[in-house]
C-alpha positions in Angstrom: 4.7 -12.6 15.2 7.0 -10.5 17.2 7.7 -7.2 16.0 11.4 -6.1 16.8 12.0 -2.5 17.8 15.3 -2.5 15.8 16.9 -3.5 12.5 20.1 -5.8 12.3 23.2 -3.6 11.3 21.3 -0.4 11.9 19.8 -1.0 15.4 17.6 2.0 15.9 19.6 4.5 13.9 16.9 5.5 11.7 18.5 8.6 10.3 21.3 6.2 8.7 18.8 3.9 7.7 16.8 6.6 6.1 19.9 7.8 4.3 20.9 4.3 3.1 17.3 4.1 1.7 17.1 7.6 0.3 20.5 6.8 -1.7 18.9 3.8 -3.6 18.1 4.7 -7.4 14.5 5.7 -7.5 13.4 2.5 -9.2 14.8 0.5 -6.5 13.4 2.5 -3.8 9.9 2.3 -5.4 10.2 -1.6 -5.4 11.1 -1.4 -1.4 8.1 0.8 -0.9 5.9 -1.3 -2.8 7.3 -4.5 -0.9 6.8 -2.7 2.2 3.3 -1.7 1.5 2.5 -5.3 0.7 3.8 -6.6 4.0 1.9 -3.9 5.9 -1.3 -5.0 4.1 -0.6 -8.7 5.0 -0.3 -7.6 8.5 -3.5 -5.9 8.3 -5.1 -9.0 6.7 -4.1 -10.9 9.7 -5.5 -8.2 12.1 -8.8 -8.4 10.3 -8.8 -12.1 10.8 -8.3 -11.7 14.4 -11.0 -9.0 14.6 -8.7 -6.1 15.3 -10.6 -3.8 13.0 -9.0 -0.6 14.3 -5.5 -1.6 14.0 -6.4 -3.3 10.5 -8.0 -0.1 9.3 -4.9 1.8 10.2 -2.5 -0.6 8.7 -4.4 -0.7 5.5 -4.3 3.3 5.3 -0.7 3.1 5.9 -0.1 0.5 3.1 -2.1 2.4 0.7 0.1 5.5 1.4 3.1 3.6 0.9 1.9 2.2 -2.4 1.2 5.8 -3.3 4.7 6.8 -2.3 6.0 3.9 -4.4 4.0 5.0 -7.4 5.2 8.8 -7.2 9.0 7.5 -6.7 8.6 5.5 -9.7 7.3 8.6 -11.6 10.5 10.1 -10.4 12.5 7.4 -11.8 10.9 7.8 -15.0 12.1 11.5 -15.1 15.4 10.7 -14.2 16.2 7.5 -16.1 16.8 9.2 -19.6 19.4 11.2 -17.9 21.4 8.3 -16.1 24.6 6.8 -17.3 23.5 3.7 -19.0 26.2 1.7 -17.3 24.6 2.3 -14.0 21.3 0.8 -15.3 20.7 -2.9 -15.1 
């Protein structure tokens, strides 16, 4: 797998990408963080299989922290949801 150093439509404009992600509703942001966690864990699995154990360990750590961030963001959503305009919630 080739890992790129930019994202289509954003290039390397990490600030704009961070703003776009940060503007998501917290439930959607939580889903994104969880999906990213799963992707990083999948990469870690592949590195474990290739005996790149140090790399895999760091990726597993990153995945766990992303999943923790997803959980905290989901809790933020649970706090906000009762105050959201119901027409904005699908």
